[in-house]
C-alpha positions, 0 to 999 in steps of 0.5 A, a space after each residue: 500500500 505504502 509502495 503504491 502511494 510513494 509511486 503516485 507521489 513520485 509520479 505527481 512530483 515528476 509531472 509537476 517538475 515537467 510542467 514547471 520546466 515547460 513553463 520556464 522554457 516557454 517564458 525563456 522563449 518569449 523573453 529571448 525570441 524578440 532579441 533574435 530578430 535582426 532589426 531588434 539587434 540592430 536597434 539595440 546595437 545603435 542604442 548601446 553604441 550611443 549610450 557608450 559614448 557618454 559613458 566612455 567620456 565620463 570614465 575618462 573624465 573621472 580618471 583624470 579627475 581622480 588623479 587630481 584628487 590623489 594629488 591633493 591628498 598627497 599635497 595635504 599629507 606631505 605638508 601635514 596640513 591637516 590635524 584630523 586623524 585618519 584624514 585619508 579616510 575622511 577625504 575619500 568618504 567625503 568624495 564618495 558621498 558627493 559621487 553617490 549623490 550624483 549617481 541617480 542623475 548620471 544613471 537617469 542621463 545614461 538611461 535617457 541616452 539609451 532611449 534616444 538611441 532607440 528612437 534614432 535607430 527607429 528613425 533610420 529604419 523608417 524610410 525602408 519600413 515605409 517602402 516595405 509596408 507599401 510593397 507588402 500591402 500591394 502584393 496582398 491586395 490591401 489598400 496601399 498608400 505610399 506617403 513618405 515624409 520628404 523633409 525628414 527622410 532620405 530624399 533621393 530614395 523617397 522621391 524616386 520611390 514615389 516616382 517609381 510607384 506612381 509610374 508602376 501604378 499607371 502601367 499596372 492599370 493598363 495591364 502591362 509593364 513598359 520600359 520607361 525613360 528615367 529622368 536624367 537627374 536620376 540616370 546620372 547617379 552612380 553612387 550613394 548621395 550624401 543626404 544632408 537633411 537626413 544626416 543633420 536631422 539625426 545628428 541634432 539628436 546626437 548633438 543634444 546628447 553631446 551637449 548634455 554630456 558636456 554639461 554633466 561632466 562640468 557640473 560633476 567636476 565643479 561640484 566635486 572640486 567645490 566639495 574638496 575646497 570646502 573640506 580643505 577650509 574645514 580641516 586645514 589652515 588654508 593659506 593664500 599660497 594653498 588657495 592659489 594652488 587649488 585655484 590654478 589646479 582647478 583651471 588646469 582641470 577645466 582645460 583637461 575637461 575641455 580636451 576631453 569634451 573635444 574628443 567626445 565631440 569627435 567620437 559623436 561625429 564619427 558615430 554620426 557618419 557610422 550610422 549614416 553609412 548604415 543607411 546610405 548604401 542600402 538606400 542607393 541599392 534600392 534606388 538602383 534596383 528600382 531604376 533598373 526595373 523601370 528601364 526594363 530589367 525586370 529580373 533586378 532584385 535587391 541583394 544587400 550583403 552585410 545589411 542583415 537588419 534590412 532583410 525583412 524589408 528587402 524580402 517584401 520589396 523583392 516579393 513585390 518586384 517578382 509579383 509585378 514581373 509575373 503578373 504584368 510582363 
């Protein structure tokens, strides 16, 4: 009897364990599956790169500043200016208390930078997503409308795509695709065009981050250095010579911070061009494919090597071109 009960209990325990494992597996799949998406990975990579820039700048600035703080401590200890016992411990505790007070603000700033990076990455995707969605709607027989934002998108791509869809729509109404004499302003383009408006638009967001980082660095520097001066006044006899030393040290520190911020601006500019290159070549690839299609190369398809994050949109566009070729040629 007892053996039968034990067997039933073991069976129930095993069944419960299997249920829990299955639930955890489903939860793990639900949590991790979005991160396997190419576009999600790209958005996160852009956001993390943008977030890393101020983090790197703050780390470098803090490294320089920490060296200055140690110099002050050595100066105080060498000349035995303080009568406070365990002055080194008091000194570092005082600094850390100031840093801890600034931590919530810095964490909020970093989180805001991450969100801004996600927004910028979404803005980068927007022209391609608009084209892909239109192509998908047409193939599936839905009411399709292509309405690009000319003042915020890639102008060459959006204008030519609008022209392309308009011409194709007219030809499909007639039931047949014909070769089109593409305007000369489009036929003369043989390489990616620098889109100033698009570049400036997302560069402004990056510039906001850069300025905010500069303000954060200088604010933290002034606050912490001010606390050191306050501690010095409370614990040592501050002679005019010592005050002059601390003031000149502060000026030197500001000069170093300016150098750090110049390097920070250069990093942001490099990031802007890096991000722009992520869209310039694909935009030209789509433009060139559409142009070739209008000229009668109905087998033209988009093949973007290395731009994995645009695969879903390219598949939609290629499916649309295949649909046109099969139905209207």
